[in-house]
C-alpha positions as CSV (number, residue, x, y, z in Angstrom):
1,V,90.9,-75.3,-71.2
2,E,87.3,-75.6,-72.4
3,A,86.5,-72.1,-71.2
4,V,89.5,-70.6,-73.0
5,H,88.4,-72.4,-76.3
6,L,84.8,-71.1,-75.9
7,I,86.1,-67.5,-75.4
8,A,88.5,-67.8,-78.4
9,D,85.7,-69.1,-80.6
10,G,83.4,-66.3,-79.4
11,K,80.9,-68.8,-78.0
12,A,81.3,-68.2,-74.3
13,P,78.1,-67.3,-72.5
14,R,77.7,-63.7,-71.4
15,I,75.8,-63.2,-68.2
16,P,75.4,-59.6,-67.1
17,Q,76.2,-59.0,-63.5
18,P,73.1,-58.0,-61.5
19,K,73.0,-54.5,-60.0
20,E,71.3,-55.8,-56.8
21,G,73.8,-56.3,-54.0
22,A,76.5,-54.4,-55.8
23,T,78.7,-52.3,-53.4
24,Y,80.8,-50.4,-55.8
25,E,80.5,-46.6,-55.6
26,G,81.8,-44.5,-58.4
27,I,84.7,-42.2,-58.0
28,Q,83.7,-39.2,-56.0
29,K,84.1,-35.9,-57.6
30,K,85.0,-32.7,-55.8
31,E,81.9,-30.8,-57.1
32,N,79.7,-33.5,-55.3
33,A,81.4,-33.1,-52.0
34,E,80.1,-29.6,-51.0
35,I,78.9,-29.5,-47.5
36,S,75.1,-29.2,-47.1
37,W,74.6,-27.2,-43.9
38,N,71.0,-28.1,-43.1
39,Q,72.1,-31.3,-41.2
40,S,72.8,-32.4,-37.7
41,A,76.4,-32.1,-36.3
42,E,76.8,-35.9,-36.6
43,A,75.8,-35.8,-40.3
44,L,78.2,-33.0,-40.9
45,H,81.0,-34.9,-39.2
46,N,80.2,-38.1,-41.1
47,W,80.2,-36.1,-44.4
48,I,83.6,-34.5,-43.7
49,R,85.1,-37.8,-42.4
50,G,83.6,-39.7,-45.3
51,H,85.3,-37.4,-47.9
52,D,88.6,-37.2,-46.0
53,K,91.2,-37.2,-47.9
54,V,89.7,-37.6,-51.4
55,P,87.9,-35.7,-52.7
56,G,87.6,-33.6,-49.5
57,A,84.4,-32.0,-48.2
58,W,84.3,-28.3,-48.9
59,A,82.5,-25.0,-48.3
60,T,82.9,-21.5,-49.5
61,I,84.6,-19.1,-47.2
62,D,85.6,-15.6,-48.3
63,D,84.6,-16.5,-51.9
64,Q,87.0,-19.4,-52.2
65,M,86.6,-23.1,-51.9
66,V,88.0,-24.3,-48.6
67,T,88.3,-28.1,-47.9
68,F,87.8,-29.4,-44.4
69,Y,89.9,-32.3,-43.0
70,G,90.1,-34.0,-39.6
71,S,86.7,-33.6,-38.0
72,S,85.5,-34.9,-34.7
73,L,82.3,-34.4,-32.7
74,L,82.6,-31.8,-29.9
75,D,80.6,-32.4,-26.8
76,A,81.4,-29.4,-24.6
77,S,80.3,-25.9,-24.0
78,V,80.7,-23.5,-26.9
79,P,84.4,-22.5,-26.9
80,A,85.7,-18.9,-27.2
81,G,86.8,-18.0,-30.7
82,Q,86.7,-15.6,-33.6
83,E,83.6,-15.9,-35.8
84,L,84.1,-17.0,-39.4
85,S,81.3,-16.6,-41.9
86,I,80.7,-19.7,-44.0
87,K,78.5,-19.5,-47.1
88,G,75.2,-21.4,-46.5
89,A,75.8,-22.1,-42.8
90,S,73.0,-20.8,-40.6
91,R,75.5,-19.9,-37.9
92,P,79.1,-18.7,-38.3
93,G,81.9,-21.0,-37.4
94,L,84.3,-20.3,-34.6
95,V,88.1,-20.3,-35.1
96,T,89.4,-21.5,-31.7
97,K,92.8,-22.6,-30.4
98,N,91.9,-26.2,-31.2
99,G,90.5,-25.6,-34.7
100,L,87.3,-24.5,-36.5
101,V,84.1,-25.2,-34.7
102,I,81.1,-25.6,-37.0
103,F,77.5,-26.1,-35.9
104,G,74.8,-28.6,-37.1
105,N,71.2,-27.6,-37.4
106,D,70.7,-29.4,-34.0
107,G,73.0,-26.9,-32.2
108,K,75.7,-29.5,-31.6
109,M,79.3,-28.9,-32.7
110,V,81.9,-30.4,-34.9
111,L,85.6,-29.6,-34.6
112,V,87.6,-29.4,-37.9
113,R,91.4,-29.5,-37.4
114,N,92.8,-28.7,-40.9
115,L,91.7,-26.5,-43.8
116,Q,93.0,-26.6,-47.4
117,F,92.7,-23.6,-49.8
118,E,92.2,-23.7,-53.5
119,D,95.9,-23.1,-54.1
120,G,96.7,-26.4,-52.3
121,K,98.0,-24.8,-49.1
122,M,96.9,-26.6,-46.0
123,I,96.9,-25.0,-42.5
124,P,95.7,-25.9,-39.1
125,A,92.2,-24.5,-38.8
126,S,93.2,-22.7,-35.6
127,K,95.6,-20.6,-37.7
128,Y,92.9,-19.4,-40.2
129,F,93.2,-15.7,-39.2
130,S,97.0,-15.8,-39.0
131,V,97.5,-17.1,-42.5
132,D,99.2,-14.0,-43.8
133,E,101.6,-13.6,-40.9
134,K,105.2,-14.2,-41.8
135,T,107.5,-15.9,-39.3
136,T,111.2,-15.7,-39.5
137,L,113.6,-18.2,-38.2
138,E,116.1,-16.7,-35.7
139,L,119.3,-18.7,-35.2
140,T,121.5,-18.6,-32.2
141,E,125.2,-18.0,-32.6
142,E,125.8,-21.7,-32.1
143,E,123.2,-22.6,-34.7
144,K,124.7,-20.1,-37.2
145,K,128.1,-21.7,-36.7
146,M,126.6,-25.2,-37.2
147,A,124.8,-24.0,-40.4
148,E,128.1,-22.6,-41.7
149,D,129.9,-25.9,-40.9
150,I,127.2,-27.8,-42.8
151,R,127.6,-25.6,-45.8
């Protein structure tokens, strides 16, 4: 009760909280999450993982901001894949059947599973070069009948 009265009377002591030992980090902004390519594979992985989901670590690919999600360190031989030029990277990435392989400055690899484009569309990284392909759904006669029954 005494504390409430001190506050109401404007006489409560004001002690600023010390900055030392504070653990609060400000809200991350997308513009601060760009990937710096002059790092080891482990640092790249930690950067991507640390920004997964918000705000999302990103890089420029084909003149657009592409956000990387779902990284893991890859300890294997360099897989077969189609090269993908990434702005600022010393070595092109590889689009493989498992995702996008990127390289740290130590020559080690990171596998990125998902990519999100500026328009919000997210795809598996392994499908990067097949983004524009259209797939159509083919129904069997039985499925067509079932669809008609549902309508």
